[in-house]
C-alpha positions in Angstrom: -94.4 225.2 282.4 -91.3 223.1 281.3 -90.2 223.5 277.7 -90.3 220.3 275.8 -87.5 219.9 273.3 -88.6 219.4 269.7 -87.2 216.7 267.5 -85.0 218.5 264.9 -86.2 218.4 261.4 -83.8 216.4 259.2 -83.5 219.2 256.7 -82.7 221.6 259.6 -80.3 219.5 261.5 -78.3 220.1 264.6 -75.3 222.5 265.1 -72.0 220.9 264.0 -69.1 220.7 266.3 -66.3 222.5 264.4 -63.8 222.5 267.2 -63.6 220.6 270.5 -60.3 221.4 272.2 -58.8 221.7 275.8 -59.8 220.2 279.0 -61.8 221.5 282.0 -65.3 222.8 282.4 -67.2 222.9 279.0 -67.5 226.2 277.2 -69.6 226.5 274.1 -69.0 229.3 271.5 -71.9 230.3 269.2 -71.2 232.4 266.1 -73.5 235.0 264.5 -75.4 235.5 261.3 -73.6 234.0 258.2 -70.7 233.4 260.4 -68.8 230.3 261.5 -66.6 228.8 264.3 -63.7 230.6 262.6 -64.8 233.9 264.2 -63.4 232.6 267.5 -60.0 231.8 266.1 -58.2 234.4 268.1 -59.9 233.4 271.4 -59.8 229.6 271.3 -56.1 229.4 272.3 -56.6 231.3 275.5 -60.0 229.8 276.4 -58.9 226.2 275.8 -56.1 226.5 278.4 -58.8 226.6 281.1 -61.8 225.1 279.4 -63.0 222.3 277.1 -63.8 224.8 274.4 -66.4 223.8 271.8 -67.0 226.0 268.8 -70.1 225.1 266.8 -71.3 225.9 263.2 -75.0 226.6 263.2 -77.3 224.8 260.6 -76.5 226.2 257.1 -73.3 227.9 258.2 -69.7 227.0 258.2 -69.0 223.3 258.0 -72.7 222.3 258.4 -74.5 220.6 255.5 -75.5 223.1 252.8 -79.1 221.8 252.7 -79.7 222.6 256.4 -81.7 225.6 257.5 -81.6 227.6 260.7 -84.9 228.1 262.4 -84.5 230.6 265.2 -87.5 229.4 267.1 -85.9 225.9 267.4 -82.4 227.0 267.9 -82.3 226.9 271.8 -83.8 223.3 271.8 -81.2 222.4 269.2 -78.4 223.7 271.3 -79.7 221.6 274.3 -79.9 218.5 272.0 -76.3 219.2 270.9 -75.2 219.2 274.5 -76.9 215.9 275.0 -75.1 214.5 272.1 -71.8 215.6 273.5 -72.6 214.3 276.9 -72.7 217.7 278.6 -75.2 218.4 281.3 -74.2 222.0 281.9 -71.8 224.4 280.3 -70.9 228.1 280.1 -72.0 229.6 276.8 -70.7 232.6 274.8 -72.8 233.9 271.9 -72.0 236.6 269.4 -74.6 238.7 267.6 -77.3 236.2 266.4 -75.5 233.6 268.4 -76.0 235.8 271.5 -79.8 235.7 270.9 -79.6 231.9 270.6 -77.4 231.6 273.7 -79.8 233.9 275.7 -82.7 231.7 274.5 -80.9 228.6 275.8 -80.3 230.2 279.2 -83.9 231.3 279.4 -85.6 228.0 278.2 -83.1 225.6 279.7 -81.7 227.3 282.8 -80.3 224.1 284.2 -78.0 223.8 281.2 -76.1 227.1 281.4 -73.6 227.9 284.1 -72.4 231.3 283.0 -73.5 233.3 280.0 -71.6 235.8 277.8 -73.5 237.9 275.3 -71.3 239.6 272.8 -73.1 242.4 270.8 -76.1 240.2 271.0 -78.8 240.7 268.3 -81.8 241.3 270.5 -82.7 243.8 267.8 -86.4 244.2 268.9 -85.0 246.0 271.9 -83.7 248.9 269.8 -85.9 249.0 266.6 -85.4 252.7 266.2 -81.7 252.3 266.4 -81.4 249.4 263.8 -80.2 250.6 260.5 -80.1 247.5 258.2 -78.0 249.3 255.6 -76.2 252.2 257.2 -75.4 250.3 260.4 -73.0 247.8 258.7 -71.6 250.6 256.4 -70.7 252.8 259.5 -69.4 249.8 261.4 -67.2 248.7 258.6 -64.6 251.5 259.2 -64.0 250.0 262.6 -63.9 246.3 261.5 -60.6 244.5 261.5 -59.5 244.1 257.8 -58.3 240.6 258.6 -61.9 239.7 259.5 -63.4 240.9 256.2 -62.2 238.0 254.2 -63.6 235.5 256.7 -66.9 237.4 256.6 -67.0 237.2 252.8 -66.1 233.6 252.7 -68.7 232.6 255.3 -71.3 234.7 253.6 -70.7 232.9 250.3 -70.8 229.6 252.0 -74.2 230.4 253.6 -75.6 231.6 250.3 -77.9 234.5 249.5 -81.2 232.5 250.0 -80.2 231.2 253.5 -78.7 234.7 254.4 -82.0 236.5 253.5 -84.1 233.9 255.2 -82.2 234.0 258.4 -81.9 237.8 258.4 -85.7 238.1 258.0 -86.1 235.7 260.9 -83.7 237.8 263.0 -85.3 241.1 262.3 -88.8 239.8 263.1 -87.9 237.8 266.3 -88.8 239.4 269.6 -87.4 237.5 272.5 -87.3 240.3 275.0 -89.7 238.5 277.3 -87.2 235.7 277.7 -84.5 238.0 279.2 -86.0 238.2 282.7 -86.0 234.4 282.8 -82.2 234.1 282.5 -80.9 232.9 285.8 -77.2 232.5 284.9 -74.6 235.2 285.9 -74.3 237.1 282.6 -71.5 239.2 281.1 -72.6 241.5 278.3 -69.7 242.6 276.1 -70.2 245.4 273.5 -67.9 247.0 271.0 -67.7 250.7 271.4 -68.4 251.4 267.7 -71.0 248.9 266.9 -73.8 250.3 264.8 -75.2 247.0 263.6 -76.3 246.1 267.2 -76.0 249.5 269.0 -74.9 249.8 272.5 -78.4 250.8 273.6 -79.4 247.2 273.1 -76.6 246.0 275.5 -77.8 248.5 278.2 -81.3 247.2 277.8 -80.2 243.6 278.2 -78.4 244.5 281.4 -81.5 246.2 282.7 -83.6 243.1 282.1 -81.2 240.3 283.2 -80.9 240.3 287.0 -77.4 239.1 287.6 -75.6 240.8 284.7 -73.1 243.5 283.9 -71.9 245.4 280.9 -68.4 245.8 279.6 -67.7 248.1 276.6 -64.6 247.3 274.6 -62.9 250.5 273.4 -61.8 250.6 269.8 -63.9 247.6 268.8 -67.1 247.5 266.6 -69.4 244.5 266.1 -66.7 241.9 266.6 -64.8 242.7 269.8 -63.6 239.1 270.1 -61.7 239.5 266.9 -60.9 243.2 266.9 -59.7 243.3 270.5 -59.0 239.6 271.5 -56.6 240.6 274.3 -59.3 242.6 276.1 -62.1 240.2 275.2 -60.2 237.1 276.5 -59.2 238.8 279.7 -62.7 240.0 280.5 -64.2 236.6 279.7 -61.7 234.5 281.6 -62.0 236.8 284.7 -65.8 236.5 284.5 -65.8 232.7 284.1 -63.3 232.3 287.0 -65.5 234.3 289.5 -66.8 232.4 292.5 -70.6 232.2 292.4 -72.5 234.3 294.9 -76.0 233.6 296.2 -78.7 235.9 294.9 -80.7 237.8 297.5 
């Protein structure tokens, strides 16, 4: 049964385009919980040399209006609506953490809109509930997190605000989209930080086991944010994957 796009609630709004640079096939970047388009700052220069690179701020985050609220169950349809607004029929999509969950939802619910999919430490937390440690996970991961990212994390968290942060965290921890994974038809690259304890590597392995045309790359020395912590490795893996010639599935 086709999925009918919902009309976004005015108080929820659509994702805001924070950066739209480069020329070529469209590539959309989706940040994670309490993040912003700034989390892709180390990657946009390399990506935009080959792609029209569009970094968005989700409702309630980054440069989006403060009164807007992210509703995870509507996020995939909102992404499709944002693509309509930009005049993009089909794009490759990269999503980090919660943004990976949203990108995966878009690929599952609107397969005709997603060319290639990259899931970065994607927060399909229901796949590893026994491994999720809401307090100790971030604390352990912190030792591997790039110090230059910590200020950005703090500033984006303050911008989101405690009410929105708690609300979105509750939604994320209670969302179970595992049934959507087998519906993903796009070739999928799953990238994971070696030392991530927020979204443990077991989740990445289960994603690959559920998505037919997918593979896993583990970034050594990185934690939850490999695109920032090891941008050289991240960019190389992503660009190589996006440049691959499609092969027919058998």
